[in-house]
C-alpha positions, -999 to 999 in steps of 0.1 A, spaced: 735 76 -215 725 104 -238 737 95 -273 720 63 -283 687 69 -264 684 104 -277 690 93 -313 665 64 -309 638 87 -295 644 112 -323 642 84 -350 611 69 -335 592 101 -333 560 94 -314 565 56 -315 579 33 -288 617 26 -286 627 -10 -279 659 -20 -263 673 -55 -265 703 -66 -245 717 -85 -215 716 -77 -178 743 -50 -179 726 -31 -207 692 -33 -191 705 -22 -157 721 9 -172 688 19 -188 669 12 -155 695 33 -135 691 61 -161 653 60 -156 648 53 -193 626 22 -191 589 23 -186 583 -14 -194 605 -45 -190 598 -78 -209 618 -107 -196 620 -141 -212 631 -169 -189 642 -203 -202 656 -228 -177 692 -233 -189 722 -240 -167 750 -219 -181 774 -220 -152 776 -183 -147 761 -150 -156 750 -116 -144 720 -112 -122 695 -87 -137 686 -67 -106 719 -68 -87 730 -32 -80 697 -17 -91 681 8 -67 662 -11 -40 633 13 -45 628 2 -81 591 0 -87 580 -30 -107 544 -38 -113 537 -72 -131 513 -66 -160 515 -99 -179 528 -135 -174 527 -161 -202 542 -194 -192 549 -226 -211 567 -257 -200 600 -245 -217 598 -207 -212 581 -179 -193 574 -144 -207 571 -117 -180 561 -81 -185 565 -55 -158 557 -18 -157 586 2 -143 575 29 -120 594 58 -105 609 50 -71 
């Protein structure tokens, strides 16, 4: 996981880099210790199948909730990712 993250950091300079993706992408960045914040948007839909976000992630993953915004149709969760 060196190419894209390195290019993104270089292009951003001193600004933040944002990653958007599904569970597999997010898990790869968590495993590579490249995330310091995780924003999750939950909408109650039944899709039949999917990938669980934290399956296979180190059990020592540190997550500290910093913000929760909930509405009847969606919840927005923000967690700080801390070194395990």
